[in-house]
C-alpha positions as CSV (number, residue, x, y, z in Angstrom):
1,X,0.0,0.0,0.0
2,X,1.5,3.4,-1.0
3,X,1.9,6.2,1.6
4,X,-1.0,8.4,0.4
5,X,-3.4,5.5,0.6
6,X,-2.0,4.5,4.1
7,X,-2.5,8.1,5.2
8,X,-6.0,8.2,3.9
9,X,-6.9,4.9,5.8
10,X,-5.4,6.3,9.0
11,X,-7.4,9.5,8.7
12,X,-10.6,7.6,7.9
13,X,-10.1,5.4,11.0
14,X,-9.5,8.5,13.2
15,X,-12.6,10.1,11.7
16,X,-14.7,7.1,12.6
17,X,-13.2,7.0,16.1
18,X,-13.9,10.7,16.7
19,X,-17.5,10.2,15.6
20,X,-18.0,7.2,17.9
21,X,-16.7,9.3,20.8
22,X,-19.1,12.1,20.0
23,X,-22.0,9.7,19.7
24,X,-21.1,8.1,23.0
25,X,-20.9,11.5,24.7
26,X,-24.4,12.4,23.3
27,X,-25.8,9.2,24.6
28,X,-24.3,9.8,28.0
29,X,-25.5,13.4,28.0
30,X,-29.1,12.3,27.2
31,X,-29.0,9.9,30.1
32,X,-27.6,12.5,32.5
33,X,-29.7,15.5,31.5
34,X,-33.4,16.0,30.8
35,X,-34.1,18.0,27.7
36,X,-36.9,20.2,26.5
37,X,-38.2,20.6,23.0
38,X,-35.4,23.1,22.1
39,X,-32.7,20.7,23.4
40,X,-32.0,22.8,26.4
41,X,-30.9,20.9,29.5
42,X,-33.4,21.3,32.3
43,X,-31.8,19.3,35.2
44,X,-28.6,17.7,36.1
45,X,-27.9,14.0,36.7
46,X,-28.9,12.7,40.1
47,X,-26.3,12.6,42.7
48,X,-25.9,9.6,45.0
49,X,-27.7,11.4,47.8
50,X,-30.6,12.3,45.5
51,X,-30.8,8.7,44.3
52,X,-30.9,7.5,47.9
53,X,-33.6,10.0,48.7
54,X,-35.7,8.8,45.7
55,X,-35.3,5.2,46.8
56,X,-36.3,6.1,50.3
57,X,-39.4,7.9,49.1
58,X,-40.4,4.8,47.0
59,X,-39.9,2.6,50.0
60,X,-42.0,4.9,52.2
61,X,-44.7,5.0,49.5
62,X,-44.9,1.2,49.4
63,X,-44.9,1.0,53.2
64,X,-47.8,3.5,53.2
65,X,-49.7,1.4,50.8
66,X,-49.2,-1.7,53.0
67,X,-50.3,0.3,56.0
68,X,-53.5,1.5,54.4
69,X,-54.2,-2.0,53.2
70,X,-53.9,-3.2,56.9
71,X,-56.0,-0.2,58.0
72,X,-58.9,-1.2,55.7
73,X,-58.9,-4.6,57.5
74,X,-58.8,-3.2,61.0
75,X,-61.9,-3.1,63.1
76,X,-63.3,0.4,63.8
77,X,-62.2,1.0,67.4
78,X,-60.4,3.2,69.9
79,X,-56.7,2.6,69.9
80,X,-56.2,4.9,72.9
81,X,-58.4,7.2,75.1
82,X,-58.0,9.2,78.2
83,X,-59.4,12.2,80.1
84,X,-57.5,15.4,79.4
85,X,-57.4,18.9,80.9
86,X,-60.0,21.0,79.1
87,X,-58.5,23.2,76.4
88,X,-55.2,21.4,76.4
89,X,-55.7,19.4,73.1
90,X,-53.7,20.9,70.2
91,X,-53.9,17.9,67.8
92,X,-53.1,14.3,67.5
93,X,-51.1,13.2,70.5
94,X,-50.8,16.7,71.8
95,X,-52.7,17.1,75.2
96,X,-52.3,17.3,79.0
97,X,-53.7,14.3,80.8
98,X,-56.2,14.9,83.6
99,X,-55.0,13.7,87.0
100,X,-56.4,11.6,88.6
101,X,-57.7,10.1,85.4
102,X,-61.3,9.4,86.6
103,X,-61.9,11.8,89.5
104,X,-63.7,15.2,89.0
105,X,-65.1,17.9,91.2
106,X,-68.8,18.8,91.0
107,X,-69.2,21.2,88.1
108,X,-65.9,20.3,86.5
109,X,-65.9,19.8,82.7
110,X,-64.9,16.3,81.6
111,X,-63.1,15.9,78.2
112,X,-62.3,12.5,76.8
113,X,-59.6,12.4,74.2
114,X,-59.9,9.5,71.7
115,X,-57.6,8.1,68.9
116,X,-59.8,6.0,66.7
117,X,-58.5,3.6,64.0
118,X,-60.2,1.7,61.2
119,X,-62.5,4.5,60.1
120,X,-63.6,4.9,56.5
121,X,-62.1,7.4,54.0
122,X,-64.9,8.4,51.6
123,X,-63.6,9.7,48.2
124,X,-65.2,13.0,47.3
125,X,-64.5,15.8,44.8
126,X,-64.3,19.5,45.7
127,X,-65.7,22.4,43.7
128,X,-62.4,22.6,41.7
129,X,-62.6,18.9,40.7
130,X,-59.8,17.8,43.0
131,X,-60.1,14.5,44.9
132,X,-60.4,14.7,48.7
133,X,-60.9,12.1,51.4
134,X,-63.7,12.6,54.0
135,X,-63.9,11.3,57.5
136,X,-67.2,11.6,59.4
137,X,-67.7,10.3,63.0
138,X,-70.8,10.7,65.1
139,X,-70.4,10.5,68.9
140,X,-72.8,10.4,71.8
141,X,-72.4,9.8,75.5
142,X,-74.8,8.4,78.1
143,X,-74.3,9.2,81.7
144,X,-75.5,6.7,84.3
145,X,-75.8,7.6,88.0
146,X,-75.1,4.6,90.2
147,X,-76.8,6.3,93.1
148,X,-80.1,7.0,91.4
149,X,-80.0,4.5,88.5
150,X,-81.0,7.3,86.2
151,X,-79.4,8.1,82.9
152,X,-79.1,10.9,80.4
153,X,-77.9,10.8,76.8
154,X,-76.0,13.7,75.1
155,X,-75.8,13.9,71.3
156,X,-72.6,15.5,70.2
157,X,-72.1,17.3,66.9
158,X,-70.5,15.1,64.2
159,X,-66.8,15.4,63.6
160,X,-66.3,15.9,59.8
161,X,-62.9,16.3,58.2
162,X,-61.8,16.5,54.5
163,X,-58.2,16.0,53.6
164,X,-56.1,15.7,50.4
165,X,-54.6,12.5,51.8
166,X,-56.1,9.5,53.6
167,X,-55.6,10.9,57.1
168,X,-55.1,8.2,59.8
169,X,-53.9,10.4,62.6
170,X,-57.3,11.7,63.6
171,X,-58.4,12.5,67.2
172,X,-61.7,13.1,68.8
173,X,-62.4,15.2,72.0
174,X,-65.8,14.6,73.5
175,X,-66.8,17.2,76.2
176,X,-69.3,16.7,79.0
177,X,-70.1,19.9,80.8
178,X,-71.9,19.8,84.2
179,X,-74.3,22.6,83.6
180,X,-75.8,21.7,86.9
181,X,-73.1,20.2,89.1
182,X,-73.5,16.4,89.5
183,X,-74.1,15.2,93.1
184,X,-71.1,13.5,94.6
185,X,-71.0,9.8,93.8
186,X,-70.0,7.2,91.2
187,X,-71.0,7.5,87.6
188,X,-70.6,5.5,84.4
189,X,-70.1,7.3,81.1
190,X,-70.8,5.2,78.0
191,X,-69.3,6.8,74.9
192,X,-70.6,5.6,71.5
193,X,-68.8,6.6,68.3
194,X,-70.3,5.7,64.9
195,X,-68.6,5.8,61.5
196,X,-71.1,7.6,59.3
197,X,-69.9,5.9,56.1
198,X,-69.5,2.3,57.2
199,X,-72.2,2.3,59.9
200,X,-69.8,0.6,62.3
201,X,-69.5,1.8,65.9
202,X,-67.5,1.2,69.1
203,X,-68.2,1.9,72.8
204,X,-65.9,3.2,75.5
205,X,-67.0,2.8,79.2
206,X,-65.5,5.1,81.8
207,X,-66.3,4.9,85.5
208,X,-65.8,8.3,87.2
209,X,-66.1,9.7,90.7
210,X,-67.6,13.1,91.5
211,X,-66.3,14.3,94.8
212,X,-65.4,17.5,96.7
213,X,-62.5,15.8,98.3
214,X,-59.2,16.6,96.5
215,X,-57.4,13.5,95.4
216,X,-54.6,15.2,93.4
């Protein structure tokens, strides 16, 4: 092979190699950068920390799906309930507990804090066409006097909440006010909570003592 032909072959090989490098770089760039219609890069490749964050988000989303699946199979019930100091509730798990738990003075307001589970999320649409999830619980309380064997039932206004997500951290506070102070003695308070959408209900029984004697 003469020298001019050898030189041409070498240049041709170099030309092919250069084009392969360019094509490889373009492919890598397309993998690392998002592009708009005018081929302008819109975001950089994900760093290891960002990739880990994305993976963690996916794991949490899957765990949330499993949690909601278990939730739908859980009986509607109270997971936790206690008497609290009136006005102290500031949200789920945020309250000051009443001490002693079941002893009150004549005329003292009784507030029961409840953390229900297993309630229904009803899918609704707002005026803008966005999907929301509604919770509606209907409580009542019946007061039994052990001294007189008399009872009185109080109907409480329904608790109705709409959320963009299926809210599971939802608390109820049911207030019983002694408009006329109860005579000293032992009482049984039967709290009934009904899920308006499933028709299911649960009951909480609290035995309380009304006394002028301080037990704190």
